[in-house]
N, C-alpha and C positions, 0 to 999 in steps of 0.2 A: 503493501502500499503503500503511495506518494505522502509524502511528509506534505501537513498545513502550513509547517513553516515558509515564511518568505521572506524575500532578505530586498532591497532597493539597486541597482547597477552605480556599478563608480564610475567615473571616465579621469577618477584618478589612481596613478599606482600604488600600492600594487590590485589588479583589476577581479573582478571577479569571477575571471577563469585563469590562468598565466602561467607562466614556464620558468620552468630553473636555470634553464638557457643552454646548455648541451647538446648536439644531437650526433646521432652516429654518422660517422664521416661519412662519403659515396668512395664508391669506387675510384670513381676520376680523381680523386682527391687521394684518397691511401697507396694508387701506383706514382703519381705525382708526386708524393713523400719519402717513396720508395726510390725513386728515378734521385732523387736531390740526395737522399742521403748516399746515392752512390756513386753521385758528383755527373751522373748524366744528362741532369739541367741544371741550369743559374738562379743564383736564389730571386734574378729580376725575372725567371719561365715560372716557375711555382707559383711566385708572387699571384702572378698572371691567372694561373689557373683555378689560386685559389676563391679571388675576386670574381671570376667563374662558380665556382661550386657555388660560394656566398649568398651570391646576386639568386641565382634556383632558388633555393636553398630560402628568402626574403620571400620571392614569391609566395612561393607553397606557406610559410608561417600566415602571411596573407590573406591569400585566397583561401586557409583557413577560416581567418575573421581573427587573428591574435592582434590585440591592441598593443603588444608589446613584443616587441620584435625585437633578434639574435644573432650573431654571427653564428649561431653554435660553435663555436668556441675550436674554429677549424682550423685557425691559425696556429693552435696550438699543439701540444703532443702534455702538457698536462695540465690541469684543471687549476693549480695553482703556481707551479713551478717555473713554469716560462714568468707570468706576474713577478715571481721574487728572485729568479736571475736578470732579471732587465733592472731592477735595484741595482746602484752603483755602490760596489763591496762587497758583490756578492758573487759565488764559485760554485756549479755544480759540483758534486762530488758523488763517487759510486761508494755503493754500500753492498758488494757482492761479496767482499769476501768474508773468507768465514760465516757463509749461510748452506745451506743445506738443498742440494735441486732443487728438492720441494718448496724453500724459501722464497728461490729465487724466477717463482711461475712469474712473479711481478719484477716488471726492473724495477732495475736497485738502486732509486735514482735520487738525492737528496739535496740542496745545498749550503755551503760553508760562508760565516762570515769574514771573509780576507781583508775588509779595509773597512774607515766610516763611510756608513751606508748616507745614500738619500737618493733621492727619486730622479733626478737627473732628468735626463735627453730620454724618457724611455718609449720604446717603441709602441705600445700599446694605444697613448695618446693618437696616433698616425693612424693606427687601426680603426681606433672606434671611430675618426672622422670618417675614412672607409665609408665605419659601419651606415653611419647616419646619412651620409649622400648617396647611397644604394638602398638605407630605407624609403627615400624621400621627405613621406609627412609622415609616417609612420613613426610613434615614439621607436626608441634605438636605448637599450637592455644594455648595459654592461658589465661584465658580471669581474669582482676579482677574489682573491684571497682576503682572507680577513688578518688584520692587528696581531689580536693576535696569536692566530697560529702559526703566522711568523716568526712570533715568538717561541712558542711551541716546539715548534721545529729547528729553531735555534737552540733551543734547550740542548736539545737533545745530543746537538750537532758537535756545541761548543764554539768558541771564539776566542782569539789568544789578541781581540783588540781594546773590544771594550774588559775595562777593569770590574764594572761593578752593572749588577740591574736596571739601578736608576738611569744610570747614565744611557745604558742601549733603550730602557722605553722613551726617555729623552728624542731620541734617533728615530728610533720607531713612529713615536707618534709624529713624529713633522713628515716623516715620509708620509704617507696618510694626508697627512693635512694640506702636503703640496698634491699630490697624486689626486684627493676630490677637487684642489683647487683648479688643476689641467685637465683637467674631465670634465668639467663644469664650462671651461672657457673652451671646450674643443667639442658645447652642444652639447652633454650629459644633461640628463633631468633625471636618470634613474639607476641607479648604482644597488647591484647587489653585493653581499660580502658572505664569502662562504669558507663556511667552518666547520671543521670535524675535532676539533678540539672540545665543544661542549658535548658533543655525543661518549668523547672521551670520559669524559666528567659523567656523562650517566650511568658508565659501566662500571658496577662494581667490580669488576677483575682489573680493570684501570686501573680503579683509585687505589685497592689495594698495591698494585704494582707504583704507583705517587711515590704512596708512603714508603715504601718500602727500599724509596732513594732517600727520603725524607723529604721528600713535597705532599704539603699539604693540602691533598684538593677543594677545600672547601676556602684557601685562602687564596690560592690559585685560583680560583672563582672572580674573587674579586677583584684580584688584581686585574684580571680578562675584561670583567667593566670595564674597571675606569679606564684601562689602555684601549679597551673601544670606543668609551664618551670621549674623552681626551682627543683621539685619531679623529673622529668626527664634529667637534665643536666649531660652531662656524660655521660647517657649511650652510650654504644659501640657503633663504627659505623656502625655494622652486626645489630644493632639488631633494627625491627622496631615494630615501637609506633603507635596505632591509638589510637580516641576517639568517642565511640556509644554515639552519644547523643540520650536519649527515654525519652518517653512524659509517662511513665506507661505502664505495661505489664502485674498484675497482673490477672491471667484466664482470657486473653481476653478482660481485663478491660481496664483505659485510666486515667489519671487526671490531665491533662494541654492540655490546645490547643491552637495553634497557632505557626506565621510561624518567621525563625529562624531572623526575623529583626533585633527585639533590643540586639541581642548580635552579631548581626553577627558584624560586623565590629573587636572590639572589639577580639571575639574570633576564626574566621575566619583567619587574617591579623596577631595576637600573640602569638597562640598560635602555639608553637615548634613539634608539633606531626606530624608523616609521614604522615597520615590521616584520613583523618571525615567516618564517618559512618552513615547515617543521613535519617531519616526519610524520607517516601515520599510517602508514601503508601494512602495518603487521605486527602481530603483539611485542616487536622489539623494542619498541616503542613506548609500550605500556598505555596508559587511560589519558583521558582526557582530564582530569582532575588538576594539574597541575596549572594548566592554565588559568585554574583563580587570583593569578600571580598578576595575569596580563589590564595594562592599564588604557590607554586609548589606542593601544597600538593595533596594526590589523594582523589579523592571524592565516596567512594561506595556509589551507590542510591539504597536506603531500596524502593524498588520501588513494591514489593512484600509483601502481607500481612501475619502473621504468627494468626493474632488474631480471622482468621474462615478459611475454607474450601471454598473450592471454586477456578478454576485460571480466570488468570489474563488473559487478549487478550495478548498476543504475541503481534498483527501486534500496540498494547497501549501503550505497554511499550516502544517497539524500539522506538514511535514517542513520549515518554515522556527524551527515552535519547536522543532524538535527537533536543527535546526543552531545555534541559540541555546544550547539546554542543555547543549552541549560545554563553554560557556563560565559559561556563570554555570547553574548549579544548580535543575532546574527548578521549585522549589519557591522558589525567590527572581523568578518572572517569570509573567507575565498579559499578558492579549491588551484588545484597542482596536482601535477606529479611530486613523488616525494624527493625527484633528483634529476638531475640529466640524465639524459640518454648513453651520454659515453663522456665520465669526469676525464680518461684517458682516449688519444686517439683511438685505441683496443675496438671503444665501443661495448657494451653490454648484450646481454643474447639476448637480443630478439632481432625483430626483423624491421629494415622501412617502414612496411607496410603495417606493422604490428607498433610504430612508432607512432604513424599517423593515427593512426587506428584512437588509440590512448589518447591523443589530446582534444580528435572528434568527440569521446567519450566527455572529455572534461569539462568539453563550451557545450555539450549538450544539457551535462548535466546542471551546469551554473546556470543557467538559462530556466533552466524550471525552475529553478530554488530562489533565483533573484531573478525578479521581473519585475 
């Protein structure tokens, strides 16, 4: 039975139906990136092929009716490392040494700080300009990893540049403040911070591991809310900034499980973002009770999974929206997939047709709930 609970449509982001950002790479793009890696095509030739495939993707997104579109992260290998490695003072490192064959299934790459960090002449600003030009009158959404994740990854890899955490925090905040200014100047009005840190802090297993390293996960949550808030402080009033919480998405896998309760009060009641994109596609994400700490932010419910094909029941999705609406007013809720379709260029374990079917389901469902 369709729920009688209805809300109104939105004309500002996040929209009642929205997307996290990444899309499955097309065969033409995969071939081009492979040829480029082998030195058989130039940087310029790869860039032109990326432009062609991004333009095609944008036409599909717009034809579907999406109100905000992305480039699918088609120019990236990783959802996060490409941005981190564009920051002055960082360097790619390999983590393969000492790993078993099973562990090495996922490309073991990360970054390390090798100099004072700065946003500098980051290549993704130019990429956004190209995206917005190709998107035309449609709003272009930019996705980047969060400042909390930058520190979380750096904390594992270590550095010999920064003598203390406060000095590092100061420079991370400056990097992100400069990034926000640069993207805004380039025309960006919808920015999403992607963050697996909070998914990690929801996990009992990961919280125990942090404690074994002498790290208090509750204090870390407080520190990371502060880091996010100071990074986005002073953003323009007409720029929407959302935070996407993820528990892992490499080739349809995950690395953390647990509901939002351990971080809910700190994150939802203190983070100054405009919206939260929250995974809710299965039991790993827990129930909706932690949403009681939401203030006036929008909550984008990730009720449709990107980890496999096969469509969810529209009636069940609507029932879950109704359940969430008992805690958060319906007009503060939106609908999306739980994550992107390709957090790395390998992509998740579903077809392009299944990807588009998922998005159609999200749009059709949202149009029934928010009229």
